[in-house]
C-alpha positions as CSV (number, residue, x, y, z in Angstrom):
1,M,77.6,86.5,81.2
2,R,80.7,86.3,78.6
3,Y,78.9,85.3,75.7
4,M,75.5,86.7,75.8
5,L,72.8,83.9,74.7
6,V,69.8,85.9,75.0
7,D,69.1,89.3,72.5
8,G,67.3,91.9,74.6
9,Q,65.4,95.1,73.6
10,G,65.2,97.1,76.5
11,N,66.6,97.9,79.7
12,F,67.8,94.8,81.5
13,G,69.3,96.4,84.3
14,S,73.2,97.9,84.5
15,I,76.7,97.5,86.3
16,D,75.2,99.7,88.9
17,G,72.8,97.4,90.4
18,D,69.8,99.2,88.5
19,P,66.8,96.4,88.3
20,P,65.4,95.5,85.1
21,A,62.4,97.2,83.6
22,A,58.8,95.3,83.9
23,M,58.3,92.3,81.3
24,R,55.6,94.6,79.4
25,Y,58.6,97.0,78.3
26,T,61.2,94.8,77.3
27,E,61.7,92.0,74.5
28,A,64.1,89.3,74.0
29,R,64.8,86.5,71.5
30,L,67.6,83.5,71.6
31,A,71.0,85.0,70.1
32,K,72.8,83.2,67.4
33,L,75.4,81.6,69.9
34,A,72.2,80.2,71.9
35,E,71.2,78.8,68.8
36,E,74.5,76.4,68.6
37,L,73.2,74.8,72.6
38,L,70.2,73.4,70.9
39,A,71.7,72.5,67.3
40,D,70.3,68.9,65.9
41,I,68.2,68.6,69.5
42,E,65.2,67.5,67.2
43,K,67.6,64.1,65.6
44,D,67.5,62.2,68.9
45,T,70.5,63.6,70.2
46,V,69.5,63.8,74.1
47,E,67.6,61.8,76.5
48,W,64.0,63.4,77.2
49,H,61.9,63.2,80.3
50,D,58.4,64.4,81.2
51,N,58.1,68.1,83.0
52,F,57.0,68.6,86.2
53,D,53.2,67.6,85.7
54,G,53.6,65.2,82.7
55,S,52.3,67.4,80.3
56,Q,55.1,67.7,77.8
57,Q,58.7,66.3,77.2
58,E,61.8,68.7,78.3
59,P,65.7,67.4,77.3
60,D,68.1,66.1,80.2
61,V,71.2,68.0,78.6
62,L,71.4,70.2,75.4
63,P,73.4,69.1,72.2
64,A,75.5,72.3,73.3
65,R,78.1,72.4,70.4
66,V,79.6,74.8,72.4
67,P,80.8,74.2,76.2
68,N,78.3,76.7,77.6
69,L,79.7,75.3,81.5
70,L,83.2,76.6,81.1
71,L,82.3,79.2,77.9
72,N,79.8,81.5,80.5
73,G,80.6,79.5,83.9
74,T,77.8,79.4,86.2
75,S,76.9,79.9,89.9
76,G,74.9,78.3,92.3
77,I,74.2,77.1,95.7
78,A,72.5,73.3,96.9
79,V,72.0,71.4,100.1
80,G,75.8,71.2,101.3
81,M,77.2,72.0,98.1
82,A,77.9,75.1,95.8
83,T,79.4,75.9,92.5
84,N,81.4,79.0,91.2
85,V,82.6,78.3,87.5
86,P,84.6,81.1,86.0
87,P,83.4,81.9,82.3
88,H,86.3,81.7,79.9
89,N,87.4,82.8,76.3
90,L,86.1,80.9,73.3
91,R,88.9,80.7,71.4
92,E,91.0,79.3,74.1
93,L,88.4,76.6,74.9
94,A,88.4,75.7,71.1
95,N,92.5,75.1,71.2
96,A,92.9,73.4,74.3
97,I,89.5,70.6,73.2
98,C,91.4,70.2,70.2
99,Y,94.7,69.6,71.5
100,L,93.0,66.8,74.0
101,I,92.3,65.3,70.8
102,D,95.2,65.5,68.6
103,R,97.3,64.9,72.2
104,S,98.7,61.3,71.4
105,E,99.6,62.5,68.1
106,I,101.5,65.6,69.6
107,V,103.2,63.2,72.4
108,K,104.8,60.8,69.1
109,I,106.0,64.1,67.6
110,V,107.3,65.5,70.7
111,N,109.3,62.1,71.8
112,E,110.9,61.8,68.3
113,H,111.9,65.4,67.5
114,G,112.5,66.9,70.9
115,K,113.3,70.8,70.9
116,L,112.7,70.9,67.1
117,S,108.8,69.9,67.6
118,P,107.2,73.6,67.8
119,S,107.6,74.2,64.5
120,I,105.7,70.7,63.4
121,L,103.5,70.9,65.5
122,A,102.7,74.9,64.1
123,E,102.6,73.3,60.6
124,Q,100.8,70.0,61.2
125,F,98.0,70.9,63.6
126,G,98.0,74.6,63.0
127,I,99.0,75.7,66.9
128,Q,100.0,78.9,67.3
129,P,104.1,79.0,67.7
130,N,104.4,80.4,71.0
131,Q,101.6,77.9,72.3
132,A,103.7,75.0,70.6
133,A,106.8,75.9,72.4
134,R,104.8,75.9,75.4
135,V,103.3,72.8,75.0
136,T,106.8,71.4,73.6
137,Q,108.4,72.5,76.7
138,A,105.9,71.0,79.2
139,L,105.9,67.7,77.6
140,L,109.6,67.6,77.5
141,A,109.6,68.3,81.3
142,N,107.1,65.5,82.1
143,R,109.0,63.1,80.1
144,E,112.1,63.9,82.1
145,A,110.3,63.7,85.5
146,A,108.8,60.3,84.1
147,E,112.6,59.0,83.5
148,I,113.5,60.5,87.0
149,V,111.0,58.9,88.8
150,A,111.7,55.5,86.6
151,N,115.3,55.3,87.3
152,L,114.7,56.0,91.3
153,E,112.3,53.0,91.4
154,G,114.7,50.6,89.2
155,L,112.0,50.6,86.3
156,P,112.7,50.2,82.7
157,T,111.5,53.5,80.8
158,S,110.7,53.7,77.0
159,E,110.5,56.3,74.2
160,G,106.9,55.7,73.6
161,D,106.0,55.6,77.1
162,S,107.9,59.0,78.5
163,A,104.8,61.2,78.3
164,P,101.7,60.9,81.2
165,D,98.8,59.1,79.9
166,E,96.2,62.3,80.8
167,A,97.1,66.3,79.9
168,T,99.0,68.4,82.7
169,V,97.9,71.8,83.7
170,D,100.9,73.4,82.2
171,E,99.9,71.6,78.9
172,L,96.2,72.6,78.8
173,M,97.5,76.7,80.2
174,A,99.5,76.8,77.1
175,F,96.1,77.5,75.4
176,I,93.8,78.4,78.4
177,Q,95.7,81.1,80.1
178,G,92.7,81.7,82.9
179,P,89.5,82.8,83.3
180,D,88.2,85.7,80.9
181,F,85.5,87.8,83.2
182,P,83.2,89.9,80.8
183,T,84.1,92.9,83.1
184,G,87.9,92.8,81.9
185,G,90.5,93.4,84.9
186,M,93.7,91.5,85.7
187,I,94.1,88.7,87.4
188,M,97.1,88.8,90.0
189,G,99.4,85.6,89.2
190,T,98.7,82.2,88.0
191,E,99.1,79.8,91.1
192,G,95.0,80.5,92.0
193,I,94.4,79.8,88.3
194,K,96.6,76.4,88.4
195,H,94.9,75.6,91.3
196,S,91.6,76.0,90.0
197,Y,92.5,73.8,87.0
198,A,94.5,71.3,88.9
199,G,91.5,70.3,91.3
200,G,88.6,72.2,90.9
201,R,89.0,74.9,93.7
202,G,91.2,78.1,93.7
203,R,91.4,81.8,94.6
204,I,91.4,83.7,91.8
205,V,92.7,87.6,92.7
206,V,91.4,90.3,90.2
207,R,92.1,93.9,90.0
208,G,90.3,96.5,88.2
209,I,92.2,98.4,85.8
210,A,93.3,101.9,86.8
211,T,95.9,104.5,85.3
212,I,97.6,107.7,86.8
213,D,97.4,110.7,85.0
214,D,99.5,113.3,86.0
215,T,100.1,115.4,83.1
216,S,98.1,118.3,85.2
217,N,99.1,119.9,88.5
218,R,97.4,117.3,90.5
219,A,97.1,113.5,89.8
220,R,94.6,111.5,89.5
221,I,93.3,108.1,89.1
222,I,91.3,106.8,85.9
223,I,89.5,103.6,86.7
224,T,88.4,102.2,83.3
225,E,87.5,98.2,84.4
226,I,86.2,96.6,87.7
227,P,86.7,93.1,88.8
228,Y,83.9,90.7,87.9
229,Q,80.5,90.7,89.7
230,V,81.2,94.0,91.7
231,N,78.5,96.9,91.6
232,K,80.1,100.2,90.0
233,S,77.8,102.3,92.2
234,N,78.9,100.1,95.5
235,L,82.4,100.7,95.1
236,V,81.9,104.6,94.4
237,E,80.0,105.0,97.5
238,R,82.5,103.0,99.4
239,I,85.4,104.6,97.8
240,A,83.5,108.0,99.5
241,D,83.2,106.4,102.8
242,L,86.7,105.8,103.4
243,V,87.5,109.4,102.3
244,R,85.2,110.7,104.7
245,E,86.4,108.3,107.4
246,G,89.7,109.6,107.0
247,K,91.0,106.2,105.7
248,I,92.1,108.0,102.6
249,D,93.4,111.4,102.9
250,A,94.7,112.1,99.8
251,I,91.2,112.3,97.2
252,S,90.1,115.6,96.8
253,D,86.9,114.8,94.5
254,M,85.8,111.6,92.3
255,R,83.5,111.8,89.3
256,D,81.6,109.1,87.7
257,E,81.7,109.9,83.7
258,S,80.8,106.3,82.5
259,D,78.9,106.2,79.5
260,R,77.8,104.2,76.4
261,N,81.2,104.2,75.3
262,G,82.4,102.4,78.4
263,M,83.5,102.7,82.1
264,R,85.4,105.7,83.4
265,I,85.4,106.9,87.3
266,V,87.8,109.6,87.8
267,I,89.2,110.2,91.5
268,E,91.1,113.7,91.5
269,L,94.2,113.6,94.3
270,K,95.5,116.6,96.1
271,R,98.5,118.2,95.6
272,N,101.6,116.5,96.0
273,S,99.9,113.0,97.2
274,Q,101.2,110.1,96.3
275,P,99.3,108.2,93.5
276,K,100.8,104.8,93.8
277,K,99.9,105.0,97.1
278,V,96.3,105.7,96.9
279,L,95.6,103.5,94.3
280,N,97.2,100.9,96.6
281,Q,94.9,101.4,99.6
282,L,92.1,101.4,96.8
283,Y,93.0,97.9,96.3
284,K,93.3,97.0,99.9
285,H,90.3,98.6,101.1
286,T,88.1,98.6,98.1
287,A,86.3,96.1,95.8
288,L,88.7,97.2,93.4
289,Q,91.0,94.6,94.0
290,S,88.6,91.1,94.5
291,T,88.6,87.4,95.3
292,F,86.8,84.9,92.6
293,S,86.3,82.0,94.5
294,S,86.3,79.2,91.8
295,Q,84.8,76.0,92.3
296,V,83.9,73.6,89.2
297,L,81.3,71.5,91.1
298,A,78.8,70.0,88.3
299,L,76.4,66.7,87.7
300,V,78.1,63.9,86.0
301,N,75.8,61.1,85.2
302,G,73.5,62.7,87.5
303,E,76.0,62.7,90.6
304,P,77.9,66.2,91.6
305,R,81.7,66.0,90.7
306,L,84.7,68.7,91.4
307,L,86.2,68.4,88.2
308,S,89.3,69.9,87.2
309,L,89.7,71.6,83.9
310,R,91.0,68.3,82.3
311,R,88.3,66.6,83.2
312,A,85.7,69.0,82.4
313,L,87.2,69.1,78.9
314,Q,87.1,65.5,78.8
315,I,83.4,65.1,79.8
316,Y,82.3,67.9,77.2
317,I,84.4,65.8,74.4
318,Q,82.8,62.6,75.6
319,H,79.2,64.4,75.7
320,R,79.9,66.0,71.8
321,L,80.8,62.2,70.9
322,D,77.6,60.8,72.5
323,V,75.5,63.6,70.4
324,I,77.5,63.1,67.2
325,R,77.0,59.5,67.6
326,R,73.1,59.6,67.8
327,R,73.0,62.4,65.4
328,S,74.5,60.0,62.7
329,E,72.3,57.0,64.2
330,F,69.4,58.7,63.4
331,E,70.1,60.1,59.9
332,L,71.6,56.6,59.1
333,R,68.1,55.2,59.9
334,K,66.1,57.7,57.8
335,A,68.5,57.6,55.1
336,Q,68.2,54.2,54.9
337,A,64.3,54.3,55.2
338,R,64.5,57.2,51.9
339,A,66.6,54.2,50.4
340,H,64.0,51.9,50.7
341,I,61.5,53.8,49.1
342,L,63.7,54.7,46.5
343,E,64.4,51.5,45.7
344,G,60.7,50.7,45.4
345,L,60.2,54.0,42.8
346,L,62.6,52.6,40.8
347,I,61.3,49.4,40.5
348,A,57.7,50.8,39.5
349,V,59.4,53.0,36.9
350,A,61.5,50.1,35.4
351,N,57.9,48.2,35.0
352,I,55.4,51.1,34.8
353,D,52.9,49.3,31.9
354,A,53.0,46.4,34.5
355,V,52.2,48.7,37.4
356,I,49.8,50.4,35.7
357,R,47.7,47.6,34.6
358,I,47.6,45.9,38.1
359,I,46.4,49.2,39.4
360,R,43.9,49.7,37.0
361,E,42.7,46.2,37.6
362,S,42.5,46.4,41.4
363,E,39.0,46.9,42.6
364,S,40.8,49.1,45.7
365,A,44.1,50.8,46.8
366,D,44.5,47.8,49.3
367,V,44.2,45.6,46.6
368,A,46.5,47.3,44.5
369,R,48.8,47.8,47.4
370,T,49.1,43.3,48.0
371,R,49.3,42.8,44.1
372,L,52.2,45.2,44.1
373,M,54.1,43.2,46.6
374,E,53.7,40.2,45.4
375,A,54.2,41.1,41.8
376,F,57.0,42.7,42.4
377,K,58.4,41.3,45.8
378,L,58.1,44.8,47.9
379,S,57.5,45.8,51.2
380,E,54.1,47.4,52.2
381,I,56.2,50.9,52.5
382,Q,57.5,50.8,49.1
383,A,53.7,49.7,47.4
384,Q,52.5,52.4,49.2
385,A,55.5,54.9,47.7
386,I,54.3,53.6,44.3
387,L,50.4,54.3,44.8
388,D,51.3,57.6,46.3
389,L,53.5,58.4,42.9
390,Q,52.4,61.4,40.8
391,L,52.0,60.9,37.0
392,R,54.4,63.5,36.7
393,R,57.0,61.8,38.2
394,L,56.7,59.3,34.9
395,A,58.6,61.7,33.0
396,A,61.6,61.0,31.5
397,L,63.4,64.1,33.5
398,E,61.9,62.9,36.8
399,R,63.0,59.6,36.7
400,L,66.7,60.8,36.2
401,K,65.9,62.6,39.6
402,I,64.9,59.8,41.4
403,E,67.7,57.7,40.4
404,Q,69.9,60.6,41.5
405,E,68.2,61.2,44.8
406,Y,69.0,57.4,45.4
407,Q,72.5,58.0,44.2
408,E,73.0,60.6,46.5
409,V,71.2,58.8,50.0
410,M,73.3,55.7,48.9
411,M,76.6,57.9,49.3
412,R,75.5,59.4,52.7
413,I,74.6,56.3,54.1
414,T,78.1,54.8,53.1
415,Y,79.5,58.1,54.7
416,L,77.4,57.8,58.0
417,E,78.1,53.6,58.4
418,D,82.0,54.8,57.6
419,L,81.6,57.6,60.7
420,L,79.9,55.3,63.0
421,A,82.5,53.1,62.6
422,H,85.5,55.1,63.2
423,E,85.9,57.2,66.4
424,V,88.5,59.2,65.1
425,K,86.2,60.8,62.1
426,M,83.9,61.3,64.7
427,L,86.3,63.5,66.9
428,A,87.4,65.2,63.7
429,L,83.9,66.2,63.5
430,I,84.1,68.2,67.3
431,K,87.4,69.8,66.3
432,D,86.0,71.3,62.5
433,D,82.6,72.3,64.9
434,L,84.8,74.0,67.2
435,R,87.2,76.1,64.7
436,Q,84.1,77.2,62.9
437,L,82.2,78.6,66.0
438,S,85.8,80.4,67.1
439,E,85.9,82.0,64.2
440,T,82.1,82.9,64.0
441,F,81.8,83.4,67.7
442,G,85.7,84.3,69.1
443,D,87.2,87.2,70.1
444,N,90.0,88.5,71.8
445,R,90.6,88.0,75.8
446,R,89.3,91.1,77.8
447,T,91.0,89.6,81.3
448,R,94.6,90.7,81.4
449,I,96.9,88.2,83.5
450,S,100.0,89.4,85.3
451,L,102.1,86.0,85.3
452,D,104.7,87.5,88.2
453,A,102.0,89.4,90.3
454,S,101.6,89.3,94.0
455,S,98.2,89.1,94.8
456,E,99.0,89.7,98.5
457,L,99.5,93.9,99.5
458,D,102.6,94.4,101.7
459,V,102.4,97.3,104.1
460,E,104.8,98.5,102.1
461,D,102.8,98.7,98.7
462,L,100.7,101.6,100.8
463,I,103.8,103.5,102.0
464,A,104.8,106.9,99.8
465,D,108.3,106.1,99.1
466,Q,110.1,109.5,99.6
467,I,113.4,111.0,100.9
468,N,112.9,111.7,104.9
469,L,115.0,113.4,107.3
470,V,116.4,110.9,110.5
471,S,117.6,112.5,113.7
472,L,119.1,110.5,116.6
473,T,120.0,112.5,119.7
474,Q,123.0,111.4,122.5
475,R,120.1,110.4,124.7
476,G,118.3,108.3,122.5
477,Y,115.4,109.7,121.2
478,I,114.9,109.5,116.9
479,K,112.5,110.9,114.7
480,R,111.6,110.9,111.2
481,M,110.7,114.5,109.2
482,P,109.9,115.6,105.8
483,P,113.0,116.6,103.9
484,N,111.2,120.2,103.5
485,T,111.1,120.9,107.2
486,F,113.6,122.9,106.9
487,R,113.9,125.7,104.8
488,A,116.8,126.8,102.9
489,Q,119.3,130.1,104.1
490,G,122.0,131.4,103.1
491,R,125.3,130.3,104.4
492,G,126.6,131.7,107.6
493,G,123.1,132.5,109.3
494,K,122.3,131.0,112.9
495,G,119.7,128.4,111.5
496,V,116.4,127.8,113.2
497,I,115.1,125.3,116.2
498,G,115.5,122.2,114.9
499,Q,114.6,120.1,117.7
500,N,113.3,120.7,121.2
501,L,116.1,118.8,123.4
502,R,116.1,118.1,127.1
503,D,119.2,119.4,129.0
504,E,122.5,118.2,128.7
505,D,121.0,116.1,125.4
506,E,122.7,117.0,122.0
507,V,122.0,115.5,118.4
508,L,124.5,112.7,117.2
509,H,123.0,111.7,113.9
510,M,121.4,113.0,111.2
511,L,121.1,111.7,107.7
512,S,118.7,111.0,104.7
513,A,116.5,107.8,103.8
514,G,113.9,106.9,101.6
515,S,110.7,105.4,103.7
516,L,111.3,101.8,102.2
517,Q,115.0,101.5,102.7
518,T,115.9,99.6,105.6
519,L,118.1,101.2,108.7
520,L,120.9,99.7,109.9
521,F,121.3,100.9,113.1
522,F,125.4,100.0,114.4
523,T,126.5,100.3,118.3
524,D,129.5,101.2,120.1
525,K,129.6,97.4,120.8
526,G,130.0,96.4,117.4
527,K,126.4,94.9,117.0
528,V,123.8,95.8,114.3
529,Y,120.2,96.3,114.2
530,S,117.5,96.5,111.6
531,Q,114.6,98.5,110.9
532,K,112.5,100.0,108.2
533,A,112.3,103.8,107.9
534,Y,108.7,104.1,107.6
535,E,108.6,102.7,110.7
536,I,110.0,105.3,112.9
537,P,107.2,107.4,113.7
538,E,107.3,111.0,111.7
539,A,107.5,114.3,113.6
540,S,107.6,117.7,113.4
541,R,110.5,119.7,113.3
542,T,110.7,120.9,117.4
543,D,109.2,117.3,118.5
544,K,112.0,115.3,120.2
545,G,111.2,112.3,118.8
546,I,110.5,109.0,120.5
547,S,113.1,106.5,122.3
548,I,115.0,104.4,120.6
549,Q,114.5,101.3,122.7
550,N,110.9,101.8,121.1
551,I,112.1,101.3,117.6
552,I,115.2,98.4,118.4
553,Q,116.0,96.1,121.4
554,L,119.0,97.8,122.8
555,E,121.3,96.3,125.5
556,A,121.5,98.2,128.9
557,G,124.1,101.1,128.2
558,E,124.5,100.7,124.8
559,R,124.1,103.1,121.8
560,V,123.8,103.7,118.6
561,T,127.0,105.4,116.9
562,A,126.2,104.8,112.7
563,I,123.0,104.9,111.0
564,L,123.5,103.0,107.5
565,P,120.9,103.4,104.9
566,V,120.2,100.4,102.9
567,G,117.9,100.2,99.4
568,E,119.1,96.8,98.1
569,F,121.6,94.1,99.5
570,G,123.3,93.5,96.5
571,E,125.8,90.3,96.1
572,N,128.7,93.1,94.9
573,D,128.0,95.3,97.8
574,F,129.8,95.7,101.3
575,C,129.7,96.9,104.6
576,T,132.9,98.9,105.7
577,M,133.0,99.8,109.2
578,V,135.7,102.0,110.7
579,T,136.1,102.4,114.5
580,R,137.2,105.5,116.5
581,E,140.9,104.5,116.9
582,G,141.0,103.5,113.5
583,V,140.4,100.1,112.5
584,I,138.9,99.4,109.5
585,K,137.1,96.1,107.9
586,R,134.5,95.1,105.2
587,V,131.8,92.4,105.5
588,S,129.0,91.6,102.5
589,L,126.5,93.0,102.7
590,N,124.4,90.5,102.4
591,E,125.2,89.3,106.3
592,F,122.9,92.2,107.6
593,E,119.9,91.1,105.2
594,S,118.3,89.4,107.8
595,V,118.9,90.9,111.4
596,R,117.0,89.4,114.6
597,N,115.3,91.4,117.1
598,S,118.3,91.3,119.4
599,G,121.0,92.2,117.0
600,L,124.0,90.5,115.2
601,I,127.5,90.9,115.9
602,A,129.2,93.4,113.3
603,I,132.3,93.6,114.7
604,S,134.2,92.4,117.3
605,L,136.4,95.3,119.2
606,K,139.0,96.1,121.1
607,E,138.8,97.4,125.0
608,D,137.9,101.0,125.0
609,D,137.1,101.3,120.8
610,I,134.1,102.1,119.8
611,L,132.3,101.4,116.1
612,G,132.0,104.8,114.6
613,W,131.3,104.9,111.2
614,V,129.3,102.3,108.4
615,L,129.9,102.9,104.5
616,H,127.9,101.0,102.0
617,T,130.7,100.3,99.3
618,K,131.2,98.7,96.2
619,A,134.1,96.4,94.6
620,R,137.4,98.5,94.6
621,Q,135.6,101.4,95.8
622,E,138.0,104.0,97.0
623,I,137.6,106.3,100.6
624,I,139.1,109.0,102.3
625,I,139.1,108.7,106.2
626,V,139.3,112.0,108.1
627,T,140.3,112.6,111.7
628,E,139.2,115.5,114.0
629,Q,142.3,117.3,113.8
630,G,142.3,117.3,109.9
631,Q,144.2,114.6,108.6
632,A,142.6,112.6,105.7
633,L,143.9,109.2,104.2
634,R,142.6,108.0,100.7
635,Y,143.1,104.4,99.7
636,S,140.8,101.5,97.7
637,T,138.6,99.3,100.3
638,E,140.5,96.3,97.9
639,L,143.3,96.9,100.6
640,V,141.2,95.4,103.1
641,R,139.8,91.5,102.4
642,A,136.5,90.9,103.3
643,M,135.9,89.0,106.3
644,G,133.0,87.4,108.4
645,R,130.9,89.2,110.7
646,S,132.7,88.4,114.1
647,A,136.3,89.5,112.5
648,Q,138.3,92.4,114.2
649,G,139.7,94.1,111.4
650,V,142.7,95.9,110.3
651,I,144.4,99.1,110.8
652,A,143.0,101.5,109.2
653,M,145.1,104.7,109.4
654,N,148.1,105.6,111.9
655,L,146.8,108.3,114.3
656,D,148.9,111.1,116.3
657,G,148.1,110.9,120.0
658,G,145.1,112.4,121.1
659,D,143.5,112.3,117.3
660,F,140.5,110.3,116.6
661,I,138.6,109.5,113.2
662,T,135.8,111.4,112.9
663,G,134.3,110.8,109.4
664,V,134.7,108.3,106.1
665,V,133.5,108.8,103.1
666,P,133.0,107.3,99.7
667,V,135.2,108.6,97.0
668,R,133.0,109.5,93.7
669,P,133.4,110.9,90.5
670,N,132.3,114.6,89.9
671,A,131.8,114.5,93.9
672,Q,133.9,116.6,96.7
673,L,134.6,116.6,100.1
674,L,132.8,118.5,102.3
675,V,134.2,119.2,105.9
676,V,132.6,121.4,108.6
677,T,133.9,122.1,111.9
678,A,132.6,122.7,115.3
679,N,132.1,126.1,115.3
680,G,130.3,126.2,112.3
681,F,133.5,126.6,109.6
682,G,133.4,124.5,106.3
683,K,134.6,124.2,102.6
684,R,134.5,121.6,99.8
685,T,137.9,120.4,98.3
686,Q,138.4,118.4,95.0
687,M,138.9,114.8,95.7
688,D,141.7,114.6,93.3
689,E,144.1,116.9,96.0
690,Y,144.1,114.0,97.9
691,A,146.6,111.2,96.3
692,P,145.7,107.7,97.3
693,K,148.0,106.3,99.8
694,G,148.7,103.0,101.4
695,R,146.3,101.3,104.4
696,G,147.6,102.3,107.7
697,T,150.1,105.4,107.0
698,A,148.9,109.0,108.4
699,G,147.3,110.6,105.4
700,I,147.6,114.4,104.7
701,A,146.1,117.4,105.6
702,T,142.9,118.4,105.1
703,I,142.6,121.6,107.1
704,A,144.5,124.5,108.4
705,K,145.7,123.2,111.9
706,K,146.8,126.5,113.2
707,N,143.0,127.6,113.1
708,L,141.9,124.7,115.1
709,A,141.5,127.0,118.1
710,E,139.0,129.4,115.9
711,T,137.5,126.6,113.6
712,G,137.1,123.8,116.1
713,L,137.7,120.2,115.4
714,I,136.2,118.5,112.5
715,V,132.9,116.8,113.5
716,A,131.6,115.5,109.9
717,V,132.7,114.9,106.6
718,N,130.9,114.1,103.4
719,A,130.9,113.5,99.8
720,V,129.0,116.3,98.1
721,E,127.9,117.4,94.3
722,M,126.9,120.9,93.1
723,G,122.6,120.0,93.3
724,D,122.9,118.8,96.5
725,D,121.3,120.0,100.1
726,I,122.7,119.7,103.5
727,T,121.2,120.2,106.9
728,I,123.8,121.2,109.8
729,L,122.4,120.5,113.2
730,S,123.8,121.3,116.5
731,N,124.3,119.8,119.8
732,R,121.3,121.8,121.1
733,G,119.1,121.2,118.4
734,Q,119.4,124.3,115.7
735,A,119.4,123.3,112.2
736,L,120.2,125.7,109.3
737,R,119.6,124.0,105.5
738,T,122.0,125.0,102.9
739,K,123.0,124.5,99.2
740,V,126.3,123.0,98.3
741,S,127.0,125.6,96.2
742,Q,126.8,128.1,98.5
743,I,129.5,126.7,100.4
744,P,133.0,127.8,98.9
745,E,135.3,125.3,97.1
746,L,139.0,125.9,99.0
747,G,142.2,124.2,98.9
748,R,143.1,121.5,100.9
749,S,144.7,122.8,103.7
750,T,142.8,125.9,104.3
751,K,140.4,126.6,107.0
752,G,137.3,127.1,105.3
753,S,134.5,129.7,105.9
754,R,131.8,130.3,108.1
755,L,128.7,128.2,107.4
756,M,126.6,128.5,110.4
757,T,127.3,130.9,113.6
758,P,126.0,128.6,117.0
759,R,124.8,130.1,119.7
760,D,127.4,130.7,122.7
761,G,128.1,127.8,124.4
762,D,126.8,125.6,120.8
763,F,128.3,123.9,118.3
764,V,127.7,121.8,115.4
765,A,126.9,117.9,116.1
766,A,125.7,116.5,113.0
767,V,125.1,117.2,108.8
768,A,122.8,115.6,106.8
769,L,123.5,115.3,102.9
770,F,120.3,115.3,100.6
771,S,121.5,114.4,96.8
772,E,120.3,115.9,94.0
773,A,118.8,112.7,93.4
774,D,117.0,112.4,96.6
775,M,115.4,115.8,96.0
776,R,114.0,114.9,92.8
777,G,111.1,113.7,95.0
778,T,110.5,116.6,96.9
779,D,109.9,120.5,97.2
780,A,113.1,121.9,97.9
781,G,112.1,125.4,97.0
782,E,108.8,124.9,98.8
783,A,109.8,124.3,102.1
784,A,107.5,124.6,105.3
785,P,107.5,127.8,107.1
786,V,109.7,128.4,109.9
């Protein structure tokens, strides 16, 4: 219950589902707020009827100075119908009811002053500035919508009629943010609230409040609030069941530290676990996120009705009007009766000697009453009041009190008659009552509302966003591995077994990608396919992986030649493609945001040419294109105009006979060009040594061509920085991971140094780069043993 109506002493149960103590061990009395439900019940404000056995009378409804149906909510079920009303905040309800009462005046002000209205509303009606701004915005939007409809229908419009006759949900939600549950929590989004307020039904998704504490070596989740009507013990038991069943494997311990100061459930996580992932799993599999199905069904004049928020508030206002009218009529009758008696007493006091003589000369009280009525034209009630008058009231001071009381009663009669004649004044009384109750019993909201949150948990919400190593072999076997699969080694070593390969198979591609990134697979036929990185099965270092045909729908004879990881498809992002024979094309990355299962055409290729490299570039991005025989050409991608998906592209570089493109890298500040050859040689070179040239030229040397027989052709190029790591993979599956800082920085036309020593008949096939930013989320120095 949001606002307690019973003040209890003893054990009345707990949020853990513990039963209350027996009646003999508890005491209870009405809370102060409950007395407001009964206020003025003795003044004939409501109808009464017999109870079940006709022995007593009971009220049909209570006078209810507070709107208890919406305030505390209710839940019940009958034959063929049910109600489930959520609780609300008293201050918000009071403000909304006052707004409904004042709405006609507010609409006039907004129509007259437009966007300048908020300050006037705040000053004249005491509305909070932010609420006044929201109301003004809603009313202006309604007026514009009404004008558009009128213009479409050819009807005349008038300024006085420009707002709807009834308040909209947006207007009311300027004051009532949403349900306010006693257990707090957070409501996810406002869509369910709006549905409930507009039509009486809605699904309101509520989450418990949980924080992630990662100050120690092991992170932990601390739950301080749970959704409404959720049993805490059942929630803790459910979490324990999920751990035992293996559905959540990152929890190492759980404690319920709740006490009289509040709720506190502590969930200890294992080392290196992902707290956000675990929290999303708790939301998905436990009652930590639950749905409150709102159905505002109530009896209106004895008939069940599904009520919108506006209708429920209007019915309450009408009920209070009836109560105030009946109370005023009751008080008026009493005041008039008292005035009638006082008028008789004043007559008696003014003629006291005659009155005393009549009474003294009468044989009995009945005769005296009759004679008084005849002598002074009094009613029987007035005459009886004179007979009951005590002698002390004949003193001068007492006579003055009678006159003062008569004047006060007549003023009260005048006030009540005026009140009954003007409904506006009765409505003002309702506002005064609500404001007084709001000040006395109101408090701040307990339930928070996340305006832009989604109540649906996407699959990605349950995936830990971490960097992975993705490899693809020539025969089409793909797998995903953690980045610390390969321990860091010194350059020049032989490496370790990176993948068990079949005969005549070799690794073609290896790259790093975030779990939630989209992988764009480009093929030799110029098509592109799309898949999320986390959907590629994770495998160990020595597993061969699964066929890529299980991931994307390649055509017969089609093979992947480039893989591009993409985080976001921005408007200023481009996809720059280069073919093996030196054709370049630039297309907006947005073109590939939605790729159908059968793929899309990314580039139209000439006969015998294949798409080999794809870069994610920005506007005015410079690139360096490198050939197998060591030529390098640097220029801006602005020299390549953006084209459509089916375009063919333009000449990227002038190639010598027998030479082909081997790699393309973006030019970045503080980055260096890394080249790795087939025989395991490599080096870092400053990018400033590559002067920009025109598109389609031959470029300059990036390796000593006289040593090509020793070093082998260039097989991989990357743009690297000092904090990066690389993993070198041979075509037979040998892998070596090393730091970029251990690779020597040499001149542009040198042969490089030994980075890896391939075994006999083996050669370097691919190089994967892990940037320093990628490695922040992983423990690169704590690799798995190999």
